[in-house]
C-alpha positions, 0 to 999 in steps of 0.5 A: 820451178820449171820441170826439166824433164817436160819438153816444150812441145808443139803437138803432144796434147797441146791445148789441154789445160787443167779444166780439160784434164779434169773433165776427161777424168770425170768422163772416165767415170760416166761410161753411160754418157760416152756415146749418146748425150746432150753435148753433141747437139749443143756443140753442133748448135754452137757451131751453127751460131758461130759460123752463121750456117744452117747445117752442122754435123759432128763426127769422130774426125775431120776424115769422117766429116769430109767423107760425109761431104763427098758422099752428099755430093754424089760423085761418080767413081773416078770423079776428080777432086783437086787438092793441094800437095803439102798436106796430110794423108788424112785429107787425101784418103777420104777422097779415095775411100769415096771412090773419087780420085785426088789430083794434086795441085802445087802451092804458093809460098804462103803454103796454100793452093796455087790458083794458076796451077789449079786451073792447069790441072782441071779436066773433064772429070774434075768435080770439086776443089778442096782448099786447105787453109794451111797453118790457119792462114786463109787461102785466096778463096776469092780467086779460087772461087772464080776458077770454080765458078768458071769450070762449074766445080764445087768448092770445099774448104778444109778448115782443120787448121783454121777455126776462127780465122777470117778471110776479111774482117767478119768473114770466117773460113768455112763460110765461103765454099759450098761445104767445109769441115773442121778437125778437133784432133789432138793438135788442132785449134780446139782439141778433143783428141779425135773429132770433126765437124761438117758444115754447109748452107746448102739445103740439098747438101745438108739433107743428104749429109743428114742421110749419111749421118743417120747411116753411121753409128758411134765408135765403140766404147773401147775406142772412146776410152782410148781417147779419154785416157789421152789427156789424162795420161799425157798430162799426168805422166808422159809429158812430166817425165818425157825426157826421162822415160815418158817418150818410151812410155808413150810408144809402149802405150800406143803399141799396146792400144791403150793410147791412140795414134793420130794416124793409123798405119793403115792410113799411110798405105791408103787403107781405111781403119774400121773407126771411120766414118763414125759420129762424134761420141758424147764424151768427146763432144763434152771435151770439144765443147769445153774447148770451143767455149775457150776459142777466143782465148786460145786464138788470142794467145796464138796471135800474141805468140806469133807477134813475138816471133815475128818481131824477134825473127825479123831481118834474120835468115829465117823466112817468116810466114806472110801476114796480110793485114786484111786477114785474121790468121789463127797461127795454129803453128808459126811456120818458118822457112830455112834451107837447113830446116830438117837439121834444125828440127833434129837439133831442137828435139835433142834439146827437148824443144819439140818444134814442128815438122809439118810438112817434111814431105809433099804428103805427111807423114813422111812414111806415107806411101805417096805413090799408093795415094796417087802422088807423082814426085815432081808434079808439085815442085814448089810444095816439095821445095817447101817441104824441104825448107819448112819447120814450125814453132808452137803457139798453143795456150800452154806455151809460156813467155819463158818458153818463147824466149827459150825457142828464140834463144835457140834459133838465134 
């Protein structure tokens, strides 16, 4: 029988299945293995094999992975890195922390960077372009690569949403640019609460990333404990009692520092928390490795759910996400557009349907000081329009067919 207090949730520890929670429990009792251990090199090895790349370095977040790439590029202070608006401050801050300058490019209706606006915003200070494959929908990398080649810019791929996605059959995201990074945070394709990976096929870049990696240390054991507690407490107490008292317990545990937040308040002001940049600790590598071994099943379920949404919402007032046949999408979230998107989100949450709010502003979360992060309102009008009109539906492994029916019934 379904638990009436447990929400249908898009982001509250979405991928954690019984084996993942059990593994977190086991790691809690193995503190000697929290920082160093076998799982780190094993995860890096599997990534290299999966993507067919020479170098893979694991970090405690996608932010740290991006910082490693930017450090290896040896950018001068003030060098410009172009990236799209309709993004998260987690992609912007590492650019600023690396003493470079983010330049915001508008996006197209497919939620990805607009190659034509990109070309208009390139200056003599431009050094790199960062392409975000939003919601697991691959960007037009062939066109963007042409622009980069014409202006001698480095192409970096942000694959935080897109592990397993393909531009064309057999060509995976993360293999087109000079370097790429992935995220394993609590609401990504694979989840280890915090975690990330930087990859490249370029020998010079790979060797400089190795130097960066050697310079940094593992997070503290207190920080590792905080992350290990997340799947245990979320799935054992918070989610089963969410509409009763679990949501309040989550806030209290985060305020007490027992559980972490996905984004620290300092990041919303452009500041860097002291746990960046760090290596991926072994305890979280164990969780990520377990999830990586289930990658095909996780993505197959996402694609199955997306097909149901598409079939049932066709010819309705909702604007569906694009589904080009030549691309394989991961559908990290199923993004819909509607003129009353924000109202729909609020009503759904009141019904214990925690649909997604990626992204309700040009830079998320909405309480981010976008001015401090260099974004000028009006500079990316289509991104701002999409932020007013977009909400997203859950596609993760714990969404049942019954959950899908409830969501569709609510929307209809």
